[in-house]
N, C-alpha and C positions, 0 to 999 in steps of 0.2 A: 589411546592406545601408544603404545611405543614400539616402534620396529626394532630388527634388531642393530646393535652399533654399527655394526661397519655395511647397512646398507646403504645406500644412495638411495631418497627418497625422491628426487628427482626422473630415477627409472622408474619406480613404480607404476601401476597402475591407477586411476583416478583415488579406487576404493582403499587403496593400500596408504593412499596420505591424507587418509580423512581423521583430525583428529576428533576424537570421544573425551572433553574435558570431562577429569573426575570419573571417569568410566570405570564402574566394578564390576557392575552386572548388568544385562540388556535386557530385566525383566519387568514389566510393571508390577507393582505390588496387589494392584486389582486383579484376581485371577479370574476372568470371565471364563465363562465354559468354552472351549474352543473343541472345533471340528477337527474329524482325525485327521486328517491332512487335507491341506489348500496348496501344496506344493503343484509345479507343473508337471503333467502326466507325461512321461516317456517311456520308450521302451525299454529294455535291459533288464538285469536280476533285481532290480530294486522295488517293485511292486508300481510302479509309474512314477515313484520319488527322482528328482532330478538332483544327480549329484553336482557338487560345486568343484569337488576334486577327486579325484578315481585315480588310483594308479597302483600295481604291488601289493592288493589285498587291502589297501587302506583308503577309505572314504571319510569326504567332508561335506556334509548337508547346512548348508547357510538356512538359517531359519530358526524359528521357535520349536525346543526339542517337542514341547504339549502336543505339537501338531504333528511331527515328523516320529518319535517314539513309537507311539503306538502301531506303528506299519513296518517294526523291525522287529527280528526275531534273533537278539546276541545268545551268545552263551553265556556269557557274565557282564555286568554292568558295575563297570570300575569309575566313581568321579568324584568331584568336586562341587558342589553345590555353592548359591554366594549364601554366608554366614548372618546378614544382617536379622534382624527380628521380624522386619517386614516382609521377607520372604520365606517366613518358617512355612508356610502352604507348602510352598516346594516341594519340601522330603515327603508331607502326606502324598502328593500326587503323584512323586517318584515312586515310591512303595506301591501305590495302586495302579501304576502305570507296569512298575515289573513285575508287579502279580499274573500281570495277562500276558508278557512277550517273554520272560523269560521260560526256558523249560525244566519239568520237574528236578529239584537239585541244584539249580544254577543259583548263582550270589549275587547278591548287590550289595558292593560297599561303597560307603560315602561318606567322605569326609564329613565333619561337622564340628562350627566352634562348640568348645565347654559351655558357653554361659547359658543357652536353651537346651541341654541334654535331654532335661525331663519331657519339655513339651515333643520334641522330635521322638524321642523313642515311644512315647506315647502313641505319636500320630502315627507313624511307619510300621508299629506293631501290630495294628488294627487289619494290616493287608498280609503283611511276611512275617514267618517266624525269625525272631531275633535269634543269633547263634551268636557272636561272642562280639567282643570291642577291639581292637588292634591300634597297636600304641605307636602311633606315625610320631617318631623322636626326629628331633632337629638340632642336635647337639653342633652339628657346622655353620648352620643357620643363625642369623640375627633372631635374638628371641624379641616374641609379639608381645607388646606391653600391655596387657589389658586394663586401661584405666578404672573404670568403672567397679571392677572386682578387686583392684590392686594387686594383680597376679600377673607376672613374669614369667611366661608360658612358653617351655621347652619341648612340648610335645602337643600332639592334638588326636581326637580319637577318629578311626575310623568303624563306622557301624556296618558288621555284616549280620544283612539279614538273607535269609534264604526262602526259595521257594518250593515248600513241602519239606525233606527231610535231606539232610547233606551227608553225602556217600562217598566225599571225595578222600583227598588223601591228608596225611595230618600235614600242619602246619604250625609255626614259628608265630606267639601273637605280638610282635613288637617290629618293625621295621624302621630302618635309620636314614635320616637325608645328610645328606654330607654337604651341601653346601645351601647357600640361599642364591636363586637362580631366579632373577626376575626380568634379565635383558629382556624376554620376547614377551613379558606379559604380566602386570605388574603387581596379580594376585597368583601368578603363576607357582607350581610346584617344582622342587625339584627334579633332573632326571633320574638322579640314583633311587630316591623315595620313589617314584612313579615304578619304576623299572623293577624293584624288590616287587611293588605290589603284584603290577600283572603277570612277575615271572612263579609268584607264590602262591595264586588263585587261580590261576589257565594253565591250559595246556599249548602247544605248538598248535597251529590250524585251527583253534578256536577263533569265535567271534567275538572280541571285545567291544563295548559300546561305552562313550562316554557322553554323555546328552548333555555335560557343560563342558566344550571341550577346551573355552578358552583358545590358546596358540598352540595346542596341540601336544604337550608334553606326554599324554597316556598313547595318544595314537605314536608318537617318536618310539617309544616304549617298547610297544606293542610291534612296530615294524623290525626292530631290533632283535626281538625275542622271538621272532616266525611266527606272531599270529596276526591274522587279521584283525581289523578295528573299522570301526564308524564314530565317528565323530559330529556331534552336532553343535552348532554356536549360532547364536542371535547378532553377534557384530561382524559386518563382514569384512572388516579391515582385520580384525585377530585370524578369520578364514584364511585370507590372504598371506597373512603372516606364517601361518602353519601351513600352508601349500608350499610355501617355499622354504621353507626348515623342514619340510619330508621332501625336497626334491634333491636337495642338497648333496648328497651324496651321489647323486647323476651329475649334477651339474654344481660343484664348489663354487661359495661364494668367493667372487672376484677378491685380490688382496693387493690391488692396483691403489692408487691414489686417491681416485673415486670412490673405490668400494662398493660392494653389494652385487646382485645382480643386474648387469647393465647392457644397454643395446643389444648385439646380438647374441648375448646371452640371455635375457628375459624373452627375444623371441624364440629363441630354441626351447625354454622351457615350456611356451606357451603352443608348442607345434609337435612335442616329444612324447613319448607314450603315458607321463605324468597331465593327465588331460585335465584342464581347468575349463569347466562347463560356465559360461555366462549364460544364466538361467534369469530370466525378468522377475523382482524381487521387489514387490511396489509398498513393503512396508519400511521404514526405517528405523534401525534398532534405535530403542529410547536408550539415552544416557545411562550409565553405571554410577549411582551413589558411590 
């Protein structure tokens, strides 16, 4: 995990200092059966789930999305799951869960690497109706070099599945990312690209869910566009980074020599309306490959 460049790590809570060497995704390849939820029960509007962060219609849950997503009721799901072959079962699980939690006509938009599209499409189509493929173009970003296929990639597919029949507005099937933004997360997408997806495939006031949240780009886009959003992330260090990022319009990052949210600023954040819940989590995230 890499914190934003201006952030002073000495001022962060211990969770945000944790180095996850080579971390790309925090999910084990063995997809053992999961309970509906193992999160500590509390009161509130989340059916007993304990948020890690909750402010202004934006909520973060720290944990495994396979335990948390079944308890949520989002309007749309917009997410970027892990691409390596060993994580392909996550796409099948995601479609099966989306078929239960989305409303009739609700959309699941999932980014994917092109290498395993036939397997991904087949597994997701077993649970949801395939609608279209959106081209996520990255002309302003560093091109990805797919060495096994000898391809220089300037786009990636966003697979659009629907629960039942789609009855929404007309949309363009090409989204353009203007930059290569990796300051918050080494596999993160750009705010311009995710903002275009959220704006195109949701309406103000709807609840967007990103079950593979990373450092919160989808949530940041939803907040800027007047949507409600809930993100789930298994790596607590990325939850901390996302929470600080979402709070920046309330408490701007310090521009002094030390940089970052420091001293009194961090204390004010912890006690402001941007609530950061100190829930007890017994499992340590698995390092991402």
